[in-house]
PASEBA-1860 file (N, C-alpha, C; in nm, 3 decimals):
! residues 181
1> MEIKLENM> 13.741/7.885/11.797/13.880/7.939/11.803/13.853/8.140/11.797 ~ 13.937/8.165/11.896/13.903/8.333/11.914/14.103/8.350/11.836 ~ 14.102/8.425/11.724/14.201/8.470/11.642/14.241/8.638/11.676 ~ 14.338/8.666/11.675/14.393/8.817/11.709/14.467/8.854/11.646 ~ 14.471/8.964/11.544/14.548/9.005/11.445/14.640/9.078/11.527 ~ 14.750/9.122/11.502/14.834/9.164/11.616/14.974/9.207/11.562 ~ 15.037/9.316/11.583/15.169/9.304/11.512/15.295/9.204/11.601 ~ 15.330/9.138/11.508/15.378/8.977/11.538/15.513/9.012/11.545
9> RDDLWPCP> 15.627/9.077/11.624/15.740/9.091/11.599/15.891/8.971/11.528 ~ 15.931/8.945/11.427/16.004/8.838/11.409/16.075/8.817/11.495 ~ 16.156/8.916/11.566/16.232/8.859/11.687/16.169/8.796/11.820 ~ 16.068/8.822/11.831/15.998/8.722/11.967/15.941/8.638/11.908 ~ 15.824/8.609/11.762/15.749/8.513/11.698/15.843/8.420/11.606 ~ 15.950/8.392/11.584/15.982/8.317/11.522/15.913/8.187/11.466 ~ 15.984/8.201/11.309/15.904/8.100/11.230/16.026/8.060/11.115 ~ 15.942/7.968/11.043/16.062/7.903/10.939/16.032/7.998/10.823
17> DGWTVVGR> 16.174/8.040/10.764/16.154/8.073/10.625/16.050/8.098/10.551 ~ 16.001/8.212/10.458/15.899/8.181/10.368/15.739/8.199/10.482 ~ 15.764/8.193/10.563/15.617/8.191/10.696/15.583/8.283/10.710 ~ 15.444/8.353/10.694/15.375/8.491/10.781/15.307/8.475/10.893 ~ 15.356/8.539/10.983/15.308/8.513/11.130/15.228/8.631/11.084 ~ 15.045/8.590/11.158/14.957/8.711/11.166/14.957/8.777/11.289 ~ 14.920/8.678/11.407/14.837/8.702/11.499/14.819/8.611/11.601 ~ 14.788/8.548/11.651/14.767/8.498/11.804/14.648/8.398/11.826
25> VGRQSLAY> 14.679/8.312/11.901/14.544/8.233/11.885/14.589/8.169/12.039 ~ 14.519/8.238/12.116/14.580/8.207/12.234/14.680/8.257/12.288 ~ 14.804/8.186/12.347/14.927/8.209/12.332/15.043/8.166/12.230 ~ 14.972/8.087/12.135/15.069/8.047/12.011/15.034/8.145/11.886 ~ 15.109/8.159/11.820/15.109/8.227/11.710/15.041/8.179/11.582 ~ 14.986/8.239/11.492/14.928/8.188/11.422/14.980/8.229/11.267 ~ 15.010/8.138/11.161/15.134/8.131/11.095/15.082/8.071/10.976 ~ 15.103/8.150/10.842/15.087/8.053/10.730/15.179/8.052/10.646
33> DPERRPYL> 15.201/7.893/10.579/15.321/7.879/10.540/15.304/7.910/10.388 ~ 15.408/7.921/10.298/15.407/7.988/10.128/15.251/7.974/10.079 ~ 15.213/7.819/10.160/15.111/7.766/10.043/14.976/7.828/10.104 ~ 14.966/7.906/10.176/14.872/7.975/10.244/14.798/7.905/10.369 ~ 14.911/7.781/10.370/14.814/7.702/10.468/14.837/7.734/10.643 ~ 14.753/7.721/10.719/14.768/7.820/10.843/14.793/7.715/10.952 ~ 14.877/7.745/11.079/14.915/7.632/11.141/14.954/7.716/11.285 ~ 14.965/7.654/11.408/14.990/7.713/11.519/15.158/7.703/11.529
41> LSDGEEPV> 15.238/7.815/11.577/15.364/7.805/11.663/15.396/7.787/11.795 ~ 15.461/7.732/11.834/15.507/7.754/11.988/15.636/7.751/11.982 ~ 15.698/7.780/12.101/15.826/7.835/12.077/15.871/7.671/12.135 ~ 15.979/7.635/12.047/16.052/7.528/12.023/15.987/7.367/11.977 ~ 15.851/7.357/11.934/15.766/7.285/11.903/15.770/7.265/11.761 ~ 15.710/7.163/11.718/15.665/7.150/11.556/15.547/7.251/11.519 ~ 15.540/7.283/11.417/15.412/7.371/11.399/15.309/7.262/11.356 ~ 15.155/7.319/11.429/15.063/7.222/11.463/14.937/7.283/11.343
49> PLDPAEVN> 14.963/7.170/11.227/14.865/7.223/11.147/14.703/7.229/11.181 ~ 14.616/7.360/11.128/14.441/7.424/11.161/14.419/7.369/11.041 ~ 14.293/7.329/11.102/14.177/7.319/10.943/14.146/7.433/10.910 ~ 14.190/7.421/10.775/14.173/7.667/10.710/14.034/7.685/10.706 ~ 13.889/7.580/10.727/13.748/7.611/10.708/13.760/7.678/10.861 ~ 13.776/7.604/10.959/13.769/7.662/11.118/13.863/7.762/11.117 ~ 13.971/7.808/11.044/14.054/7.965/11.106/13.991/8.002/10.981 ~ 13.951/8.008/10.862/13.850/8.156/10.786/13.694/8.131/10.847
57> GSLYAAIE> 13.658/8.049/10.962/13.554/8.070/11.002/13.535/8.185/11.139 ~ 13.684/8.221/11.175/13.736/8.286/11.276/13.784/8.368/11.282 ~ 13.790/8.411/11.089/13.868/8.470/11.122/13.792/8.674/11.060 ~ 13.661/8.616/11.046/13.601/8.770/11.014/13.608/8.874/11.150 ~ 13.559/8.837/11.221/13.583/8.880/11.386/13.729/8.949/11.392 ~ 13.818/8.860/11.399/13.949/8.920/11.422/13.961/9.035/11.281 ~ 13.923/9.006/11.192/13.960/9.097/11.089/13.864/9.252/11.106 ~ 13.762/9.279/11.140/13.649/9.326/11.197/13.718/9.440/11.285
65> TAALRLWP> 13.761/9.337/11.402/13.829/9.378/11.493/13.940/9.489/11.472 ~ 14.038/9.458/11.394/14.132/9.552/11.355/14.131/9.672/11.273 ~ 14.032/9.601/11.178/13.992/9.722/11.101/13.916/9.851/11.117 ~ 13.833/9.801/11.230/13.742/9.919/11.286/13.839/9.991/11.369 ~ 13.917/10.016/11.420/14.081/10.044/11.477/14.130/10.174/11.373 ~ 14.131/10.131/11.260/14.208/10.224/11.160/14.081/10.278/11.105 ~ 13.937/10.214/11.094/13.850/10.270/11.006/13.682/10.248/11.104 ~ 13.710/10.330/11.189/13.609/10.360/11.246/13.460/10.377/11.259
73> SGWAAPLS> 13.469/10.456/11.101/13.307/10.452/11.069/13.290/10.360/10.965 ~ 13.363/10.239/10.973/13.344/10.181/10.786/13.462/10.146/10.764 ~ 13.474/9.973/10.759/13.599/9.975/10.716/13.647/9.890/10.567 ~ 13.475/9.851/10.525/13.510/9.725/10.426/13.547/9.815/10.332 ~ 13.481/9.928/10.293/13.551/10.005/10.161/13.699/10.031/10.156 ~ 13.757/10.093/10.284/13.882/10.135/10.232/14.010/9.982/10.285 ~ 13.946/9.896/10.331/14.024/9.770/10.335/14.046/9.794/10.233 ~ 13.972/9.717/10.120/13.920/9.731/9.991/14.070/9.820/9.897
81> DVFKVDRR> 14.006/9.963/9.940/14.093/10.031/9.856/14.259/10.016/9.887 ~ 14.230/10.010/10.012/14.384/10.006/10.093/14.479/9.949/10.054 ~ 14.433/9.772/10.017/14.476/9.632/9.990/14.471/9.611/9.839 ~ 14.416/9.675/9.767/14.370/9.622/9.631/14.303/9.480/9.654 ~ 14.180/9.496/9.678/14.099/9.387/9.728/13.970/9.367/9.687 ~ 13.925/9.315/9.610/13.757/9.328/9.548/13.691/9.330/9.689 ~ 13.595/9.426/9.694/13.494/9.477/9.761/13.433/9.329/9.843 ~ 13.381/9.247/9.748/13.323/9.103/9.811/13.400/9.033/9.858
89> AVTPSRIS> 13.545/9.046/9.824/13.588/8.952/9.924/13.615/8.976/10.049 ~ 13.563/9.100/10.115/13.600/9.140/10.266/13.424/9.153/10.322 ~ 13.307/9.028/10.280/13.195/9.057/10.308/13.267/8.921/10.402 ~ 13.137/8.883/10.485/13.172/8.744/10.565/13.136/8.637/10.548 ~ 13.053/8.632/10.435/13.046/8.480/10.418/13.147/8.421/10.293 ~ 13.247/8.557/10.254/13.347/8.533/10.167/13.499/8.473/10.260 ~ 13.486/8.561/10.368/13.615/8.577/10.442/13.572/8.450/10.494 ~ 13.517/8.417/10.555/13.427/8.246/10.580/13.491/8.154/10.550
97> KKGLHPRV> 13.456/8.166/10.404/13.527/8.056/10.302/13.657/8.061/10.257 ~ 13.684/8.186/10.227/13.794/8.191/10.156/13.961/8.252/10.233 ~ 13.920/8.351/10.355/14.005/8.403/10.418/14.059/8.547/10.336 ~ 14.162/8.605/10.397/14.206/8.691/10.325/14.362/8.657/10.330 ~ 14.449/8.694/10.219/14.594/8.669/10.205/14.702/8.729/10.287 ~ 14.744/8.689/10.397/14.822/8.650/10.479/14.882/8.786/10.538 ~ 14.961/8.823/10.420/15.022/8.965/10.380/14.925/9.052/10.420 ~ 14.810/9.030/10.366/14.679/9.133/10.403/14.628/9.125/10.562
105> LRALGRLA> 14.661/9.027/10.623/14.609/9.025/10.760/14.757/9.041/10.847 ~ 14.900/9.052/10.817/14.988/9.061/10.871/14.967/9.253/10.848 ~ 14.981/9.275/10.732/14.949/9.437/10.738/14.859/9.479/10.831 ~ 14.701/9.399/10.801/14.610/9.461/10.925/14.681/9.490/11.054 ~ 14.698/9.338/11.103/14.722/9.375/11.255/14.873/9.493/11.248 ~ 14.967/9.502/11.194/14.999/9.580/11.262/14.993/9.666/11.269 ~ 14.971/9.743/11.152/14.846/9.916/11.133/14.753/9.937/11.256 ~ 14.704/9.802/11.307/14.573/9.852/11.384/14.622/9.857/11.549
113> EDFDGEAA> 14.760/9.847/11.529/14.835/9.859/11.658/14.800/9.981/11.748 ~ 14.750/9.983/11.870/14.703/10.128/11.922/14.729/10.129/12.055 ~ 14.875/10.130/12.031/14.959/10.222/12.161/14.904/10.350/12.203 ~ 14.904/10.462/12.087/14.871/10.579/12.120/14.775/10.593/12.087 ~ 14.673/10.557/12.065/14.528/10.613/12.028/14.514/10.646/11.890 ~ 14.607/10.616/11.765/14.648/10.698/11.688/14.565/10.599/11.606 ~ 14.522/10.514/11.570/14.463/10.389/11.487/14.435/10.442/11.357 ~ 14.329/10.523/11.403/14.208/10.564/11.326/14.334/10.696/11.265
121> SRGYLLLA> 14.360/10.803/11.292/14.408/10.866/11.229/14.561/10.753/11.148 ~ 14.568/10.709/11.144/14.682/10.599/11.067/14.610/10.594/10.918 ~ 14.514/10.468/10.974/14.384/10.456/10.903/14.338/10.563/10.790 ~ 14.299/10.676/10.831/14.289/10.710/10.724/14.385/10.798/10.645 ~ 14.527/10.793/10.700/14.617/10.844/10.630/14.620/10.761/10.542 ~ 14.641/10.623/10.539/14.663/10.513/10.469/14.595/10.476/10.369 ~ 14.500/10.520/10.383/14.355/10.559/10.278/14.405/10.637/10.192 ~ 14.447/10.772/10.224/14.448/10.917/10.169/14.601/10.875/10.048
129> LARYVDRY> 14.693/10.804/10.100/14.791/10.732/10.000/14.741/10.680/9.998 ~ 14.718/10.565/9.973/14.631/10.469/9.882/14.593/10.506/9.729 ~ 14.479/10.604/9.779/14.413/10.659/9.694/14.474/10.765/9.576 ~ 14.586/10.844/9.630/14.684/10.953/9.610/14.781/10.842/9.518 ~ 14.824/10.729/9.539/14.895/10.703/9.508/14.829/10.572/9.355 ~ 14.692/10.580/9.350/14.639/10.496/9.267/14.578/10.614/9.158 ~ 14.559/10.744/9.238/14.538/10.830/9.121/14.636/10.870/9.039 ~ 14.733/10.876/9.072/14.868/10.956/9.023/14.991/10.885/8.957
137> HWPRDSLG> 14.985/10.789/9.015/15.132/10.662/9.018/15.128/10.582/9.007 ~ 14.981/10.498/9.024/15.013/10.359/8.978/14.876/10.347/8.841 ~ 14.903/10.239/8.766/15.039/10.161/8.715/15.111/10.244/8.630 ~ 15.137/10.373/8.622/15.240/10.443/8.506/15.362/10.371/8.541 ~ 15.416/10.371/8.693/15.551/10.299/8.709/15.501/10.187/8.868 ~ 15.613/10.134/8.844/15.546/10.056/8.962/15.575/10.088/9.082 ~ 15.492/10.045/9.190/15.471/10.131/9.349/15.625/10.143/9.389 ~ 15.696/10.085/9.396/15.827/10.092/9.443/15.890/10.259/9.383
145> ASREDVER> 15.853/10.229/9.215/15.915/10.333/9.205/15.840/10.485/9.218 ~ 15.735/10.476/9.261/15.664/10.594/9.287/15.684/10.640/9.386 ~ 15.773/10.532/9.528/15.785/10.623/9.676/15.844/10.710/9.659 ~ 15.979/10.749/9.594/16.002/10.898/9.582/15.932/11.000/9.542 ~ 15.871/11.019/9.424/15.753/11.086/9.421/15.637/11.091/9.548 ~ 15.624/11.046/9.586/15.515/11.011/9.664/15.557/11.078/9.809 ~ 15.687/11.049/9.889/15.766/11.069/9.974/15.744/11.240/9.983 ~ 15.824/11.302/9.828/15.859/11.473/9.831/15.684/11.518/9.810
153> DVDRCMDL> 15.595/11.448/9.757/15.462/11.503/9.786/15.389/11.542/9.917 ~ 15.416/11.415/9.988/15.396/11.435/10.150/15.464/11.517/10.240 ~ 15.608/11.491/10.218/15.687/11.644/10.270/15.642/11.766/10.265 ~ 15.640/11.769/10.133/15.523/11.901/10.061/15.416/11.981/10.133 ~ 15.338/11.867/10.173/15.213/11.887/10.201/15.256/11.905/10.364 ~ 15.310/11.855/10.413/15.333/11.865/10.555/15.444/11.986/10.578 ~ 15.514/12.001/10.543/15.603/12.130/10.581/15.449/12.291/10.514 ~ 15.420/12.245/10.406/15.218/12.358/10.422/15.161/12.377/10.535
161> LINARSRG> 15.148/12.260/10.567/15.049/12.245/10.687/15.121/12.276/10.820 ~ 15.214/12.266/10.813/15.296/12.322/10.941/15.320/12.471/10.934 ~ 15.376/12.509/10.844/15.366/12.651/10.802/15.253/12.742/10.797 ~ 15.147/12.693/10.738/15.003/12.763/10.753/14.971/12.778/10.936 ~ 14.983/12.663/11.031/14.986/12.666/11.159/15.033/12.725/11.229 ~ 15.165/12.711/11.175/15.212/12.752/11.282/15.226/12.953/11.325 ~ 15.108/12.997/11.227/15.128/13.137/11.206/14.983/13.198/11.256 ~ 14.912/13.045/11.354/14.796/13.122/11.430/14.689/13.162/11.305
169> PSFPSRRT> 14.606/13.178/11.381/14.447/13.179/11.345/14.482/13.359/11.232 ~ 14.370/13.301/11.095/14.444/13.400/11.021/14.346/13.560/11.049 ~ 14.228/13.487/11.100/14.127/13.599/11.170/14.141/13.571/11.315 ~ 14.200/13.658/11.401/14.210/13.656/11.536/14.027/13.669/11.595 ~ 13.999/13.600/11.728/13.906/13.664/11.738/13.873/13.756/11.820 ~ 13.805/13.838/11.792/13.790/13.964/11.859/13.685/13.974/12.003 ~ 13.651/13.791/12.040/13.639/13.793/12.170/13.687/13.826/12.274 ~ 13.564/13.903/12.386/13.621/13.901/12.498/13.591/13.886/12.614
177> EADED> 13.686/13.840/12.759/13.585/13.783/12.829/13.442/13.816/12.908 ~ 13.371/13.959/12.850/13.206/13.975/12.822/13.144/13.917/12.767 ~ 13.224/13.870/12.658/13.139/13.775/12.567/13.083/13.668/12.615 ~ 13.187/13.580/12.692/13.160/13.437/12.767/13.050/13.446/12.832 ~ 13.001/13.538/12.923/12.896/13.556/12.988/12.789/13.519/12.935
END
């Protein structure tokens, strides 16, 4: 079974209430019910239950493919840090036995979407935000309550970055065309 984690838009890939669509198997969507049981969904047909052991056995390759788009230099530690998953839970043997939570699979598929070649930049930004929130905002407040503080800090950092880069180099190069020879 070849699983592909990807952004499965709710309007194009409908599923029963409370279910989570995480990707595709061929032309059918892979979804989990609220009890974390996997199913194949096809438009207008009844959900087809899948063997969890078979799905979990095929899941590692799909997770690795998506995660490497976000973190090309190594994905296990960043995935663990971003989604607050125990590092042992992202080993091949553990994923083959237990899988990952459907919300993590869905987020991973959506974040790894790479239309513009920027998935790795998004991955590193996500890791920086997760570490920042863990260090300065969590568990002091709920994650939702910290959102305004984090947005304000990110906006301030972006403003400073844009300002610093818009002024040009601090020490302009004194190289001339003669230096190029």
